[in-house]
C-alpha positions as CSV (number, residue, x, y, z in Angstrom):
1,M,-15.7,2.8,-28.2
2,K,-12.3,2.3,-26.7
3,K,-11.9,-0.3,-24.0
4,E,-10.5,1.2,-20.8
5,G,-8.9,-1.9,-19.2
6,S,-9.3,-5.4,-18.1
7,N,-10.7,-6.8,-14.9
8,F,-9.0,-9.7,-13.2
9,A,-10.1,-11.7,-10.1
10,F,-7.6,-13.1,-7.7
11,I,-9.4,-15.6,-5.5
12,D,-8.2,-17.0,-2.2
13,N,-9.6,-20.5,-2.2
14,Q,-9.3,-20.9,1.6
15,N,-11.6,-17.9,2.2
16,I,-14.1,-19.1,-0.3
17,Y,-14.0,-22.7,1.1
18,Q,-14.5,-21.6,4.7
19,G,-17.3,-19.1,3.9
20,V,-19.2,-21.6,1.8
21,R,-18.7,-24.3,4.3
22,E,-19.9,-22.2,7.2
23,L,-23.1,-21.3,5.3
24,G,-23.7,-25.0,4.4
25,W,-23.6,-24.1,0.7
26,Y,-22.2,-25.8,-2.4
27,L,-20.3,-23.6,-4.8
28,D,-20.7,-24.3,-8.5
29,W,-17.4,-22.9,-9.8
30,R,-18.7,-22.7,-13.4
31,K,-21.7,-20.5,-12.3
32,F,-19.4,-18.5,-10.0
33,R,-17.1,-17.8,-12.9
34,R,-20.0,-16.8,-15.2
35,Y,-21.2,-14.5,-12.4
36,L,-17.9,-12.7,-12.2
37,L,-17.9,-12.2,-16.0
38,E,-21.5,-10.9,-16.2
39,K,-21.5,-8.8,-13.0
40,Y,-18.0,-7.5,-13.0
41,E,-16.7,-8.2,-16.5
42,V,-13.9,-10.3,-15.1
43,E,-11.9,-11.5,-18.1
44,K,-9.5,-13.7,-16.2
45,A,-9.9,-15.3,-12.7
46,Y,-7.0,-16.9,-10.8
47,L,-7.7,-19.3,-7.9
48,F,-4.9,-19.5,-5.3
49,L,-4.6,-22.7,-3.4
50,G,-2.5,-23.3,-0.4
51,Y,0.5,-25.6,-0.4
52,L,-0.5,-29.2,-0.6
53,P,2.4,-31.6,0.0
54,E,0.8,-34.3,-2.2
55,N,1.1,-31.9,-5.1
56,D,4.7,-31.0,-4.5
57,K,5.7,-31.4,-8.1
58,L,3.4,-28.5,-9.1
59,Y,5.5,-26.1,-7.0
60,N,8.9,-26.9,-8.5
């Protein structure tokens, strides 16, 4: 059977953080990643963080 394509997840950390915090939950990132793979066949997931001045070297 021929594979049709790949699924990728682009995750905005700020939205995840706020939603989880408002619900009073804790997010297990490893389980979340496994969920994305099993439920949606996500092969690669990218987590986007906002700019953090203390990590300035990462942006250059």
